[in-house]
TORVEXLUM-545725 format. One record per residue (C-alpha): residue number from 1; residue in one letter; x, y, z. Coordinates in steps of 0.001 Angstrom, whole numbers, padded with zeros to 6 digits. Layout:
! TORVEXLUM-545725
{NUM,A,{X,Y,Z}}
...
This chain:
! TORVEXLUM-545725
{1,X,{-117860,-090379,020316}}
{2,X,{-121153,-088887,020986}}
{3,X,{-123541,-090044,023686}}
{4,X,{-121841,-093386,024110}}
{5,X,{-118117,-092769,023772}}
{6,X,{-118149,-092997,020015}}
{7,X,{-116630,-090901,017325}}
{8,X,{-119794,-090294,015352}}
{9,X,{-121331,-087018,014453}}
{10,X,{-125063,-086458,014489}}
{11,X,{-126740,-089440,012891}}
{12,X,{-129144,-088528,010152}}
{13,X,{-132600,-090132,009922}}
{14,X,{-133223,-093179,007792}}
{15,X,{-134320,-092787,004232}}
{16,X,{-136518,-095788,004956}}
{17,X,{-136119,-096909,008551}}
{18,X,{-133303,-097006,011087}}
{19,X,{-133246,-100032,013345}}
{20,X,{-131707,-099662,016799}}
{21,X,{-130263,-102798,018307}}
{22,X,{-129216,-103088,021935}}
{23,X,{-128585,-105311,024874}}
{24,X,{-128589,-105050,028627}}
{25,X,{-126259,-107982,029183}}
{26,X,{-124135,-107254,032263}}
{27,X,{-120385,-107010,031834}}
{28,X,{-118147,-108246,034599}}
{29,X,{-114755,-106932,035513}}
{30,X,{-111629,-108866,034630}}
{31,X,{-109183,-109172,031763}}
{32,X,{-109616,-106580,029020}}
{33,X,{-111171,-108561,026161}}
{34,X,{-109645,-108572,022705}}
{35,X,{-113110,-109019,021268}}
{36,X,{-116777,-109232,022204}}
{37,X,{-118221,-112713,022782}}
{38,X,{-119065,-114423,019492}}
{39,X,{-117156,-111894,017399}}
{40,X,{-113754,-111568,015789}}
{41,X,{-111414,-108641,015419}}
{42,X,{-111871,-106449,012329}}
{43,X,{-109938,-107541,009238}}
{44,X,{-108919,-105424,006263}}
{45,X,{-109922,-106854,002895}}
{46,X,{-108541,-105442,-000361}}
{47,X,{-111386,-105786,-002861}}
{48,X,{-110848,-106427,-006548}}
{49,X,{-112534,-103067,-007156}}
{50,X,{-109562,-101348,-005510}}
{51,X,{-111627,-100450,-002461}}
{52,X,{-111158,-101502,001150}}
{53,X,{-113551,-103468,003314}}
{54,X,{-113310,-103638,007099}}
{55,X,{-114868,-107001,007900}}
{56,X,{-115850,-108273,011337}}
{57,X,{-117293,-111739,011887}}
{58,X,{-120203,-111854,014327}}
{59,X,{-122096,-115121,014674}}
{60,X,{-124481,-113954,017400}}
{61,X,{-127353,-113467,014910}}
{62,X,{-128086,-114303,011240}}
{63,X,{-127995,-110655,010197}}
{64,X,{-125582,-108458,008275}}
{65,X,{-124772,-104756,008443}}
{66,X,{-122969,-103160,005503}}
{67,X,{-121936,-099520,005801}}
{68,X,{-120646,-097575,002819}}
{69,X,{-118493,-094594,003795}}
{70,X,{-118154,-091736,001326}}
{71,X,{-115618,-088922,001828}}
{72,X,{-117347,-085640,002317}}
{73,X,{-119497,-085141,005338}}
{74,X,{-120255,-081722,006778}}
{75,X,{-116584,-080773,006452}}
{76,X,{-116932,-080865,002649}}
{77,X,{-119932,-078534,002460}}
{78,X,{-119088,-075187,000791}}
{79,X,{-119839,-071970,002689}}
{80,X,{-123476,-070872,002543}}
{81,X,{-124652,-074247,001203}}
{82,X,{-125426,-076051,004446}}
{83,X,{-127294,-079298,003914}}
{84,X,{-125657,-080092,000558}}
{85,X,{-123935,-083242,001849}}
{86,X,{-127186,-084635,003236}}
{87,X,{-129162,-083753,000117}}
{88,X,{-126588,-085316,-002231}}
{89,X,{-126306,-088492,-000149}}
{90,X,{-130072,-088752,000017}}
{91,X,{-130152,-088979,-003761}}
{92,X,{-128336,-092311,-003390}}
{93,X,{-131333,-093732,-001526}}
{94,X,{-134168,-092278,-003551}}
{95,X,{-136475,-095153,-004513}}
{96,X,{-137169,-094952,-008283}}
{97,X,{-140433,-096925,-008332}}
{98,X,{-142802,-099010,-006261}}
{99,X,{-141315,-102339,-007355}}
{100,X,{-137955,-101466,-005759}}
{101,X,{-139669,-100408,-002539}}
{102,X,{-141606,-103660,-002578}}
{103,X,{-138393,-105681,-003017}}
{104,X,{-136850,-103948,-000023}}
{105,X,{-139876,-104611,002160}}
{106,X,{-140128,-108266,001140}}
{107,X,{-136449,-108754,001976}}
{108,X,{-136914,-107060,005384}}
{109,X,{-134010,-104842,004381}}
{110,X,{-133454,-101454,005988}}
{111,X,{-131422,-098675,004394}}
{112,X,{-130545,-095424,006086}}
{113,X,{-128094,-092581,005788}}
{114,X,{-126069,-090412,008121}}
{115,X,{-123985,-087338,007428}}
{116,X,{-121097,-087203,009862}}
{117,X,{-118400,-084625,010375}}
{118,X,{-115879,-086329,008044}}
{119,X,{-117989,-088669,005908}}
{120,X,{-121420,-089594,004690}}
{121,X,{-122638,-093122,005326}}
{122,X,{-125226,-095344,003689}}
{123,X,{-126236,-098240,005957}}
{124,X,{-127758,-101518,004809}}
{125,X,{-129204,-103922,007395}}
{126,X,{-130697,-107243,006380}}
{127,X,{-131044,-110927,007096}}
{128,X,{-127811,-112540,005945}}
{129,X,{-129741,-114847,003614}}
{130,X,{-130960,-111723,001792}}
{131,X,{-127604,-109959,001539}}
{132,X,{-127148,-110629,-002178}}
{133,X,{-130489,-109119,-003301}}
{134,X,{-130146,-106314,-000736}}
{135,X,{-126750,-105310,-002129}}
{136,X,{-128077,-105554,-005668}}
{137,X,{-130845,-103070,-004876}}
{138,X,{-128562,-100729,-002915}}
{139,X,{-125823,-100811,-005549}}
{140,X,{-128300,-099946,-008265}}
{141,X,{-129549,-096938,-006315}}
{142,X,{-126099,-095659,-005348}}
{143,X,{-124239,-096257,-008604}}
{144,X,{-126962,-094912,-010890}}
{145,X,{-128847,-092275,-008905}}
{146,X,{-131722,-090499,-010561}}
{147,X,{-131014,-086853,-009746}}
{148,X,{-133842,-084642,-010927}}
{149,X,{-135193,-081276,-009958}}
{150,X,{-138349,-082890,-008602}}
{151,X,{-136403,-085331,-006414}}
{152,X,{-134195,-082526,-005130}}
{153,X,{-137248,-080441,-004244}}
{154,X,{-138776,-083424,-002433}}
{155,X,{-135509,-083919,-000563}}
{156,X,{-135498,-080277,000493}}
{157,X,{-139029,-080568,001840}}
{158,X,{-138037,-083595,003901}}
{159,X,{-134967,-081735,005188}}
{160,X,{-137138,-078810,006233}}
{161,X,{-139256,-081195,008305}}
{162,X,{-136150,-082761,009841}}
{163,X,{-134690,-079342,010648}}
{164,X,{-137891,-078344,012443}}
{165,X,{-137891,-081629,014351}}
{166,X,{-134311,-080934,015438}}
{167,X,{-135388,-077521,016732}}
{168,X,{-137962,-079266,018911}}
{169,X,{-135188,-081361,020467}}
{170,X,{-133259,-079056,022779}}
{171,X,{-130261,-081394,023126}}
{172,X,{-129812,-081693,019340}}
{173,X,{-130260,-077953,018898}}
{174,X,{-127752,-077298,021660}}
{175,X,{-125181,-079618,020135}}
{176,X,{-125547,-077989,016718}}
{177,X,{-125163,-074555,018324}}
{178,X,{-122015,-075625,020180}}
{179,X,{-120422,-077011,017017}}
{180,X,{-121361,-073857,015126}}
{181,X,{-119798,-071656,017815}}
{182,X,{-116441,-073450,017871}}
{183,X,{-116221,-074051,014110}}
{184,X,{-117586,-070632,013103}}
{185,X,{-120636,-072123,011379}}
{186,X,{-118535,-073705,008625}}
{187,X,{-117720,-077331,007855}}
{188,X,{-118182,-079335,011049}}
{189,X,{-120189,-076411,012364}}
{190,X,{-122625,-076268,009447}}
{191,X,{-126252,-077330,009787}}
{192,X,{-126871,-080919,008663}}
{193,X,{-130262,-080165,007136}}
{194,X,{-129410,-076666,006003}}
{195,X,{-131468,-073532,006426}}
{196,X,{-134136,-071914,004294}}
{197,X,{-131523,-069634,002741}}
{198,X,{-128874,-072295,002149}}
{199,X,{-131306,-074758,000580}}
{200,X,{-132550,-072054,-001776}}
{201,X,{-128929,-071573,-002854}}
{202,X,{-128456,-075282,-003627}}
{203,X,{-129539,-076403,-007105}}
{204,X,{-129283,-079530,-009252}}
{205,X,{-125827,-078537,-010490}}
{206,X,{-124516,-078391,-006911}}
{207,X,{-126006,-081757,-005988}}
{208,X,{-124719,-083461,-009140}}
{209,X,{-121222,-082005,-008683}}
{210,X,{-121055,-082988,-005005}}
{211,X,{-122237,-086510,-005761}}
{212,X,{-119794,-086942,-008659}}
{213,X,{-116878,-085528,-006672}}
{214,X,{-117364,-087500,-003459}}
{215,X,{-119249,-090714,-004180}}
{216,X,{-116535,-092329,-006288}}
{217,X,{-114729,-095655,-006302}}
{218,X,{-111445,-094200,-005044}}
{219,X,{-112913,-092564,-001964}}
{220,X,{-115330,-095247,-000800}}
{221,X,{-114731,-097957,001789}}
{222,X,{-116997,-100477,003521}}
{223,X,{-117499,-101541,007121}}
{224,X,{-119233,-104918,007466}}
{225,X,{-120404,-106890,010488}}
{226,X,{-121865,-110277,009562}}
{227,X,{-122212,-113939,010446}}
{228,X,{-121316,-114756,006833}}
{229,X,{-117741,-115803,006144}}
{230,X,{-115239,-113351,004763}}
{231,X,{-115086,-114884,001292}}
{232,X,{-118836,-114682,000784}}
{233,X,{-118966,-111025,001840}}
{234,X,{-115991,-110129,-000338}}
{235,X,{-117453,-111796,-003421}}
{236,X,{-120817,-110054,-003019}}
{237,X,{-119263,-106620,-002543}}
{238,X,{-116999,-107039,-005556}}
{239,X,{-119853,-108242,-007747}}
{240,X,{-122332,-105591,-006611}}
{241,X,{-120071,-102533,-006683}}
{242,X,{-117831,-103265,-009662}}
{243,X,{-119550,-100532,-011737}}
{244,X,{-118881,-097860,-009104}}
{245,X,{-118128,-094519,-010813}}
{246,X,{-114417,-093856,-011203}}
{247,X,{-112849,-090684,-009878}}
{248,X,{-110224,-089227,-007601}}
{249,X,{-110845,-089227,-003859}}
{250,X,{-111221,-085634,-002659}}
{251,X,{-108512,-084315,-000369}}
{252,X,{-110212,-082645,002583}}
{253,X,{-108175,-081073,005382}}
{254,X,{-109545,-081623,008889}}
{255,X,{-111635,-078849,010359}}
{256,X,{-110094,-076629,012997}}
{257,X,{-111877,-075018,015906}}
{258,X,{-111187,-072059,018149}}
{259,X,{-112805,-070608,021234}}
{260,X,{-115134,-067849,019987}}
{261,X,{-115009,-064317,021353}}
{262,X,{-118662,-064582,022372}}
{263,X,{-118672,-067616,024673}}
{264,X,{-122393,-067634,025331}}
{265,X,{-125126,-068927,023008}}
{266,X,{-128708,-068293,024154}}
{267,X,{-131471,-069676,021922}}
{268,X,{-134979,-068749,023036}}
{269,X,{-137375,-071550,022172}}
{270,X,{-140871,-072548,023202}}
{271,X,{-140022,-075832,024893}}
{272,X,{-141229,-077733,027935}}
{273,X,{-137742,-077669,029496}}
{274,X,{-134623,-075557,029220}}
{275,X,{-131354,-077147,028086}}
{276,X,{-128171,-075857,029709}}
{277,X,{-124703,-077034,028627}}
{278,X,{-121035,-076223,028845}}
{279,X,{-119082,-077224,025731}}
{280,X,{-115297,-077630,025694}}
{281,X,{-112694,-078344,023033}}
{282,X,{-110989,-081731,023147}}
{283,X,{-107425,-082468,022008}}
{284,X,{-106850,-084158,018626}}
{285,X,{-108055,-087743,018409}}
{286,X,{-105720,-090527,019509}}
{287,X,{-106280,-093834,021262}}
{288,X,{-105213,-092321,024572}}
{289,X,{-107281,-089154,024072}}
{290,X,{-110391,-091211,023281}}
{291,X,{-109851,-093313,026419}}
{292,X,{-109479,-090229,028608}}
{293,X,{-112458,-088590,026917}}
{294,X,{-114604,-091640,027567}}
{295,X,{-113571,-091682,031227}}
{296,X,{-114443,-087997,031564}}
{297,X,{-117781,-088476,029805}}
{298,X,{-118724,-091307,032162}}
{299,X,{-117439,-089458,035231}}
{300,X,{-119453,-086346,034416}}
{301,X,{-122799,-087549,033224}}
{302,X,{-123401,-091259,032655}}
{303,X,{-125903,-092611,035139}}
{304,X,{-126280,-092544,038931}}
{305,X,{-123096,-091675,040758}}
{306,X,{-121797,-089357,038033}}
{307,X,{-120751,-085863,039061}}
{308,X,{-123820,-084247,037482}}
{309,X,{-126224,-086766,038984}}
{310,X,{-126413,-084778,042215}}
{311,X,{-128085,-081910,040347}}
{312,X,{-130921,-084291,039561}}
{313,X,{-131149,-086570,042584}}
{314,X,{-129853,-084210,045292}}
{315,X,{-130752,-080656,044303}}
{316,X,{-133721,-081818,042184}}
{317,X,{-132700,-079157,039722}}
{318,X,{-132678,-081249,036551}}
{319,X,{-135015,-083567,034690}}
{320,X,{-132016,-085196,033053}}
{321,X,{-128222,-084841,033059}}
{322,X,{-125559,-086139,030722}}
{323,X,{-122280,-085710,028893}}
{324,X,{-121138,-086563,025394}}
{325,X,{-118016,-086410,023273}}
{326,X,{-117687,-085800,019538}}
{327,X,{-114422,-086736,017811}}
{328,X,{-113380,-085641,014333}}
{329,X,{-110223,-085660,012207}}
{330,X,{-109736,-082148,013549}}
{331,X,{-110766,-080890,016956}}
{332,X,{-113282,-082678,019159}}
{333,X,{-115941,-081475,021547}}
{334,X,{-117117,-082397,025047}}
{335,X,{-120525,-081293,026318}}
{336,X,{-121781,-081491,029896}}
{337,X,{-125484,-080713,030087}}
{338,X,{-128763,-080841,031964}}
{339,X,{-132428,-080113,031279}}
{340,X,{-134297,-078048,033826}}
{341,X,{-137411,-075940,034308}}
{342,X,{-137557,-072470,032806}}
{343,X,{-137609,-070764,036187}}
{344,X,{-134457,-072637,037270}}
{345,X,{-132347,-071640,034274}}
{346,X,{-129975,-069262,036051}}
{347,X,{-129594,-071599,039015}}
{348,X,{-128882,-074450,036616}}
{349,X,{-126027,-072501,035002}}
{350,X,{-124558,-071688,038414}}
{351,X,{-124857,-075257,039681}}
{352,X,{-123436,-076795,036495}}
{353,X,{-120460,-074451,036613}}
{354,X,{-120009,-075289,040299}}
{355,X,{-119739,-079015,039579}}
{356,X,{-117224,-078437,036800}}
{357,X,{-115179,-075972,038861}}
{358,X,{-114924,-078376,041788}}
{359,X,{-113795,-081185,039490}}
{360,X,{-111054,-079005,038017}}
{361,X,{-109865,-077813,041446}}
{362,X,{-109920,-081126,043279}}
{363,X,{-109670,-083713,040553}}
{364,X,{-110540,-087346,041276}}
{365,X,{-109165,-089807,043780}}
{366,X,{-107692,-093184,042937}}
{367,X,{-110857,-094841,044225}}
{368,X,{-113158,-092670,042082}}
{369,X,{-111015,-093346,039022}}
{370,X,{-111135,-097080,039719}}
{371,X,{-114930,-096967,039817}}
{372,X,{-115083,-094792,036699}}
{373,X,{-112851,-097259,034832}}
{374,X,{-115230,-100086,035677}}
{375,X,{-118293,-098097,034599}}
{376,X,{-116612,-096920,031400}}
{377,X,{-115613,-100449,030491}}
{378,X,{-119154,-101774,030834}}
{379,X,{-120551,-098707,029095}}
{380,X,{-118296,-099227,026081}}
{381,X,{-118962,-102936,025801}}
{382,X,{-122727,-102539,026009}}
{383,X,{-122699,-099641,023559}}
{384,X,{-120846,-101589,020877}}
{385,X,{-122361,-105013,021461}}
{386,X,{-124832,-104713,018558}}
{387,X,{-123697,-104975,014954}}
{388,X,{-124787,-101533,013753}}
{389,X,{-122860,-099407,016286}}
{390,X,{-119864,-101741,015965}}
{391,X,{-119762,-101244,012199}}
{392,X,{-120062,-097493,012875}}
{393,X,{-117179,-097607,015323}}
{394,X,{-114833,-099553,013057}}
{395,X,{-115525,-097193,010152}}
{396,X,{-115055,-094087,012257}}
{397,X,{-111824,-095438,013681}}
{398,X,{-110470,-095679,010148}}
{399,X,{-111679,-092160,009338}}
{400,X,{-109795,-090806,012338}}
{401,X,{-106626,-092457,011055}}
{402,X,{-106315,-094693,014115}}
{403,X,{-106494,-098147,012544}}
{404,X,{-109461,-100458,013027}}
{405,X,{-109059,-102030,016469}}
{406,X,{-110759,-099204,018303}}
{407,X,{-112692,-100924,021049}}
{408,X,{-109956,-103209,022436}}
{409,X,{-107385,-100423,022112}}
{410,X,{-109510,-097900,024020}}
{411,X,{-110368,-100483,026681}}
{412,X,{-106680,-101145,027253}}
{413,X,{-105932,-097426,027605}}
{414,X,{-108900,-096934,029923}}
{415,X,{-107340,-099455,032283}}
{416,X,{-103877,-097886,031983}}
{417,X,{-104657,-094173,032598}}
{418,X,{-103200,-093057,035935}}
{419,X,{-104936,-090700,038331}}
{420,X,{-102248,-088057,037690}}
{421,X,{-102747,-088286,033913}}
{422,X,{-106503,-088123,034226}}
{423,X,{-106508,-085115,036543}}
{424,X,{-104161,-083285,034185}}
{425,X,{-106528,-084076,031302}}
{426,X,{-109503,-082793,033318}}
{427,X,{-107727,-079524,034107}}
{428,X,{-106725,-079065,030471}}
{429,X,{-110124,-079818,028915}}
{430,X,{-112413,-078197,031490}}
{431,X,{-110525,-074923,031725}}
{432,X,{-113327,-072317,032035}}
{433,X,{-111748,-069990,029484}}
{434,X,{-112036,-072767,026868}}
{435,X,{-115778,-073233,027306}}
{436,X,{-118947,-072038,025613}}
{437,X,{-122224,-071815,027517}}
{438,X,{-125227,-073035,025511}}
{439,X,{-128805,-072436,026666}}
{440,X,{-131807,-073597,024649}}
{441,X,{-135307,-072800,025865}}
{442,X,{-136608,-070102,028144}}
{443,X,{-140093,-069769,026723}}
{444,X,{-142833,-072125,027874}}
{445,X,{-144524,-074248,025224}}
{446,X,{-148325,-074042,025113}}
């Protein structure tokens, strides 16, 4: 769960436009809720198409989010063909003509894509009154994609722009470098948008084969968050996606990571700040592991009072500090990071390591854990209050093989973790010999 205790990998940019919903509603302490206000627990629906829909009722707004999960994220990308998953999924959102684009704009519908570690996702966001025409347009694009050499070349040009934009973002570059180090540059550790060499190696035959092998009826499932009733959503999905291409769901083993021999990644970039991070392996995903990981993420780097906050407010060493977790069907990753001035790079590494070393040696007290529980609880509830991240979370929970009731289950475990358990988890995860140092920056931008 990256950046907000979630299990998502890097989210790709929208093919049209990604909308970000949020709320600053305060969350009080008390009984662990079974659901967010105005929402119901996720339900599994067996569609007539043979596919599964994870449906969650949310009457807080007249909008609907439909997410279509395809097996085959970065873990399915063959060696030396980084970016293939993104390029193939992008073909499912290529607008064939102006009339389709006009329909989407008139409906106020937004479609976007993301390539995660274990899946690719197409997201549809619309007013609930426009769900039927929105699904009709999306289904037509996905089920009958127009894959041509010209469209593939256009997709590659867009990916080149996105890759360069990622290089300008030190935190994104650092995360990609950390994943590449632990996963040896393959699968989960491959580059989402590819490289110049890998994109040259990808041709129409590769894209067509990847699309045909992964975007099939057997491997697809849906995550829906809507104010519409279950029957209406079910009927529209069955009607819209009945012609989905048949095919066997690919069997993809989870990716495995190991601590590399070279535990230092230094990427010289012309940036305004320098990014410094320590990345650590996390244990396999489970409800309890996700709860402990969320607690550690909040303890280390979420807001004032976190362990890293002193490097910003006290030592005035950092422009920003933070922590994030990434969970996959294989091994996960925790990153503790800060952004500092170029001249302070070495001091930043020393100070970051000092904070982590003290936490491992001394652990946390009962009082600090109590406060961290409260902060983590509010952090989780605010993060998943909007429909889009909640649909993400429910879908990812299924991908991880942990059911669908992720948020209430993690909240319950957050409350139940003892100080002894948590300190043991800290010592296990933050062991220095299991870390990789990542530094991005060092050269001043003009």
